C-alpha angles and dihedrals in degrees: 000000000000125000090253092051092048092047092049089052091051095048094046088058103034137023105239130183120231092261095051095044092048091047091059086069100035095131093051104080134006139220092042131096123241090244092054091045093052093045091049092050091051091050091052090049090049092052092047091050092055120067101184096178093053093037093232133123140185102245094187094057093042091050090051091049092048090047088055091055100258102162099211092048090050090052094047094050090051090051090058091047099258112117110198120197112221113239130215115265109271091222107040104013089233090302092157091062087060098048110096105191093186092055092046092049091049093051091049091050090051092054093047093049095044092052096039094233116180116204143143102197136037144180130208126224125181138199115221126180118264091237091060092049091048092049091050091053091045093057096046093045097046093048095040094235114161100173099077133111129209123272090232090060092052092048091048091050093047094051092039092057092049090049094047092051093047100041100034089228131134122257110226128180095186112046110004121175091218135017118214115206123199125191107208091193101061099011095240121149133198136184118219115196110214121224124264113230121204120189118210146145123232132210124196105209097184134036125254098053116125125206094240137019131046116349091006140131086264093054092052091045092051091052090056091062099041089104089064089064093223125184089227141346126228122193123210114196128191094230134324140263134184123262090253093060120092117216110212136157113051090341133232120305118246141162124218112211115199108200117218097344118191091207127041102194103126119207104226130193129046131327129188124191136151093354093310121112121195111200133198098001108193141150116281141166145220090285090068090051091052091047093051092049095046097044104033093103092047099052112123113236139188116210131193108206124183108205139182121221119217096199142030125286131170134222092260091057091050092049089047088053091057092049094046095053096051106120090339124159118226128194120214128184111235111182108301095345141053132240124210114208135172126238105207097190146341130206123193120207118183112222107176134323109322094354120104134177116220123197106198122190107196152139115271130237102079140079113273091193093056090047087058097045096036095235105156091340131114121217103017139166094255094044094048094048093041094227135094112270123189124189114233101179132010125196128176107221098180143006125184144151 
């Protein structure tokens, strides 16, 4: 069935405005608006319904066109003495006649200027009544039309184009700086500022620095985004460590999320303050947050642990310890459950007397201290050596995916 035949079938059953008729065939033809497409289809139907040379006309089609508001059909029907009253569009109820894009754009600009929002890209979202959406689906389904697009998409595009022309900003569906929301029911508008995400790694160069709280990694990270004037700051860490643990090497991955920032100029590079070093600050997105959350427990780590032995062990036992914890699974009780992790390798370095240095290459997501002491862990360092072993210092030398 041709577009004209499908359109005739639709109009004979429902009064449809130019927008809604054209939208039924949105995927069939480009570089033309739905309104123009619908208007053009009605004009062709009008011409087909009139055979001037023969002096005949298709009254049913012309009545349907006039009922849908087609101007030429309305005039023709009046000429033959049949006044047709235009009806509201079955799908949208003539919603497009009520949408004032200039007024919407002006209100959005007022909000942006009043709040001092800086941005370079935007997206538009709209709220449309459930009845309109249901009517739209009803028409497409009943007529078996698969070339349509949603009314929300048309409204978003229409307002988006007007905003882009007025603001000189870029429309972006993927990663907009702000999202403009328009309620077509009550005409209200709002501007949602999207978060700014900054990827980084942090190093703790001295002991006694917690991840969060006063004089912490979090406090230094928050200071780095103060220029963005955010409403709030959320930190996403790839795992945790205690305040007494230094984080060295390339540092621990993290993402700084600035909530509703008024500026989006990210300070990139490296920052060091109060024993905390933030490395490789750069723009990121939600994908990095998801990656950190999903992989935090699987990050491979290398620990340096200084331990004290409360008992005698010989060189053979220490060598045996290295051999035993080569690609060895350990089980550790964590709350009500157990975690199984892999120790890739262990190196024992005698320091002096009962003091040893252990270099442990392992999966993350478990307590390295409890692995040393044997608390809730099997096998463990203490359990394998058969003596009490207490960690004195813990450093993280490397973390990577």
